[in-house]
C-alpha positions in Angstrom: -1.3 -32.1 -3.2 -4.4 -31.0 -5.2 -4.6 -27.4 -6.2 -7.3 -25.2 -4.7 -10.0 -24.5 -7.3 -12.6 -22.8 -5.1 -12.3 -19.0 -4.9 -13.5 -18.9 -1.3 -10.8 -21.3 -0.2 -8.2 -19.3 -2.3 -9.3 -16.1 -0.5 -8.9 -17.9 2.9 -5.4 -19.1 1.9 -4.3 -15.6 0.7 -5.5 -14.1 4.0 -3.8 -16.7 6.0 -0.5 -16.2 4.1 -0.7 -12.4 4.6 -1.7 -12.8 8.3 1.6 -14.7 8.7 3.5 -12.0 6.8 2.0 -9.3 9.1 2.6 -11.3 12.3 6.2 -12.1 11.6 7.0 -8.7 10.3 5.2 -6.4 12.7 8.1 -3.9 12.9 8.3 -3.6 9.1 4.6 -3.1 8.8 4.7 -0.3 11.4 7.7 1.3 9.7 6.2 0.9 6.2 2.8 2.4 7.1 4.4 5.3 9.0 6.8 6.1 6.1 4.4 5.1 3.3 6.9 2.5 2.0 5.1 -0.7 3.1 5.3 -2.2 -0.4 9.0 -1.5 -0.7 9.9 -2.6 2.8 7.9 -5.9 2.5 8.6 -6.6 -1.2 10.5 -9.8 -0.6 8.0 -11.1 1.9 5.0 -10.2 -0.3 6.6 -11.9 -3.3 7.4 -15.0 -1.3 3.8 -15.1 -0.1 2.5 -14.6 -3.7 4.6 -17.5 -5.0 3.3 -19.7 -2.2 -0.2 -18.7 -3.1 0.4 -19.4 -6.8 1.8 -22.8 -6.0 -1.3 -23.9 -4.1 -4.2 -22.6 -6.4 -5.3 -23.4 -9.9 -3.9 -21.3 -12.7 -7.2 -19.5 -13.1 -7.2 -18.4 -9.4 -3.5 -17.6 -9.5 -4.1 -15.1 -12.3 -6.9 -13.4 -10.4 -6.5 -10.5 -8.0 -7.3 -12.5 -4.9 -3.9 -12.2 -3.4 -3.7 -8.5 -4.0 -7.1 -7.9 -2.4 -5.9 -9.8 0.6 -2.9 -7.6 0.8 -5.2 -4.6 1.2 -7.6 -6.3 3.6 -5.0 -7.9 5.8 -2.0 -5.5 5.8 -3.4 -2.1 4.9 -6.9 -2.0 6.5 -5.7 -3.6 9.7 -2.9 -1.1 10.0 -5.4 1.8 9.9 -4.8 2.5 13.6 -1.2 3.4 13.0 -0.4 7.1 12.9 0.6 8.0 9.3 0.3 10.8 6.8 -1.2 8.4 4.3 -4.6 8.3 6.1 
């Protein structure tokens, strides 16, 4: 399989990976936002997603912050409707 070298495609991949993480871990996302521990609660899932992302993109894109930005966009911003003291 060829590595993704286009940054737009890499962003789409990162967002898709994180959408899956959010979908399959809805309870953990809810608990993590409410208790301000989302990164600790989802540490294993986020690391697994990052490793998958790295395996699919070029080294240049793997070393960028595309995955981390997608974490904020997909997990954090979408969870803004959850009651929490962090807002």
